[in-house]
N, C-alpha and C positions, 0 to 999 in steps of 0.2 A: 288789165293794167297791172304791171309789176309793183311790188312794194315800194321800190325807189321812185317809180314814176308817180305813184299815188302820193308819196311824200312831197315830191317837187310840185306837183299840180296843186296840192292842197296848200302848201306853205306859200307859194308865190301867189295863188289866188287870194288867200287871206291877207297877205301884205298889200295886194292891189285894192282890196275892199277897204283896208285901213287908210290907204292913201286917198282913195276917192271920197271917203268920209271927211277928210280934212278939206276937200275941195267943195263941199256942199255949200258953204256961204258964198262961194263964187258962182256956182251953178244956179242957185236959187236965192234971189235977192228979196223975194216977197216973204215976209216974216212967217205967216201961217204955213206956207208951203215948206219953208226951211224947217220949221218946228216939227211938222209931220214927218218929213224925211229923216230928221235927226233922231227921232224916237225909234223908228223901225228899221232904218237902213242896215245897221250892222247885224241885228238879229236875223232879219230876213235873208240878206245876201250871204253872210257868213254861215248861217245855219243851213241854207239850201245847198251851198257849195259843199259843205262838210258831209251832208247826207248823200249827195250825188256821188261823191268820191268814196266815202267810207261805208255807207249804207248801214249794215247791221252793227258795225263797230260804233258808229255814231249813235244809233238807237240804244245801244247797250249803256251808254253814259247816263241815260235817263231812267234806266231800270234799277240803278243802285241808289241807296240812301243810307246815311249814317248819322244818328243823333250824337253819337260819341264824338265824331270829328267836327260837327257843328259846335258842340259845347267846348271843344278844345280850340277850335278855329277862331271864334269871335274874340275871346280875350287875347289870344296870341296875336291876332291882327291889330287889335287896339294897342297892345304894348309895343309891337314892332313899329307902328306908325308914330306913337308917342316918342319912342327912343330916337328914331331917325329924324323926326321933326325937330327934336331938341338938339340933335347933332348938327342939323343944318343951321339952326339958330346960333349955335356956338361957332360954326365956320363963318357964316355970313355976318353975324352980329345983329341980325334983324330976324323977326319971325318969318316963316315961309309965306310966300305970296298966296293969297286966297284963290280958290277955284272960282273961275268966272261964273259958274252956275249959281253961286251964292247970290248973285244979283237978281236972279229970277225965282228964287226959292219961295214957295208958298206950300201950305199943307196939301193943296190939290195937286201941285206940281210933283211933290214927293210921291203921291199915290198913283198918279196917272203916267208919269214920265220915268221916274227913277228905276222901278223894277224892270221895265222893258229895256231901258238903255243899259242897265247893268247886265241883263241877259245878253245883249249885243256885245258887251265887252268880254263876257265869258266865252261867247261863241267866236270871238276873234282870238282870244288867248289860248283856250284849251286845244282847239284844232292845230294851232301853230306849234304848241308844245308837243302834242301827240305826233304830228307829222315828223318833226325832227327827232324825237325820242324813239318812237316805235318804227317809223318807216326809214329814216336815215341812219338809225342805230347809233345815234349820239348817246353819250352818257346822260343820265337824267339831269345832272347839275348843269351840263352844257346846254341842253335843250331849254331848261328852265331859265337860265340866265339870258339866253338869246331872246326867248319869248318876253322876258321881263324888261329887257332893254327896249324892245320895240313897243311894248305896252306903255312904257314911260314916255317914249318919244311921241306916241299918239296923243299924249296929253299936253303937248307943247302949247297949243293955242289956248288951252284952258288955264294955263299958268303963266301967261304973259311972256311966252317964249324963254322962260328961265330954265335953260337946259340943265345946268348943274344942279339946280334945286330938284327937278323931277328925277334926275338920276339918283340923287342921294335919298330922296324921300319915297319915291314910288316903286323903284325896283325891289327893295326889301319886302314891301307889302305884297307885290305880285309873286315873289318867291314863296311867301307863306301860302297864298292861294294855290299855286302850282303844287306845292307839297301836299295840300289837302286833297287835291285831285288824285295825286299818286296813291295816297293811302286809302281813299274811299272809292276811287274810280267812278265818282258821281259828280256830274255837273250841277246837280241840285245843291250839293254841299257847298261848292265854291260860290254859287249864285246866292244862296241864303246868307252865308257869312258875309259876302260882299254887300248885299242889301242891308243887312243889320248894321254893318260898320258905317256905311254912308248915311243911313237914316239917323243913327245915333249921333254921328258927327254933325249933322245938320240941325239937331235939336236946339242947341243954344241960339242959333240964328232964328229959327222958327219961333221960339218962345219969346223973342224980343220984338216980334212983329205983330 
């Protein structure tokens, strides 16, 4: 398969996985079944698709690791989220809508669900970034912005379909994670920074329960 064909197959496959994930509540109306599929769906499908198309390139993302970029990434992601959250509040005049996952947050949920679900988000985002950047030969900023817009849109249902809010608040955070991947070439870095950010963001809610 040519580089271009790899890129198109991977990008459109990942987009299809992202769309199907949004349809899970329609396809599975029984809560335990929906819960199970929601945890593993993106990680299994997007990861399998990426491996089948990229093979050694995909495996290589798991061979790299960088404490340096984790230590840089965690505070950078927090500051970015804080800045654009405040910007949204300034624009809208109200605090950002809360993530719907907050309603089901427990300590056990954070331990059993969040790491796998965030791995799924990274396995949607990084292959999409990689396919457009390396296979379509887009400039990094173009590929990163495209990936970040789709990543934000995939959060529509979690934020009460507030499109403008997710574009303002989620795109910048994804841009940070994409840059960390560019510098580290490691999906572990983006995953750990993402997990740390979400877990620490959930702490105020968890401590009040």
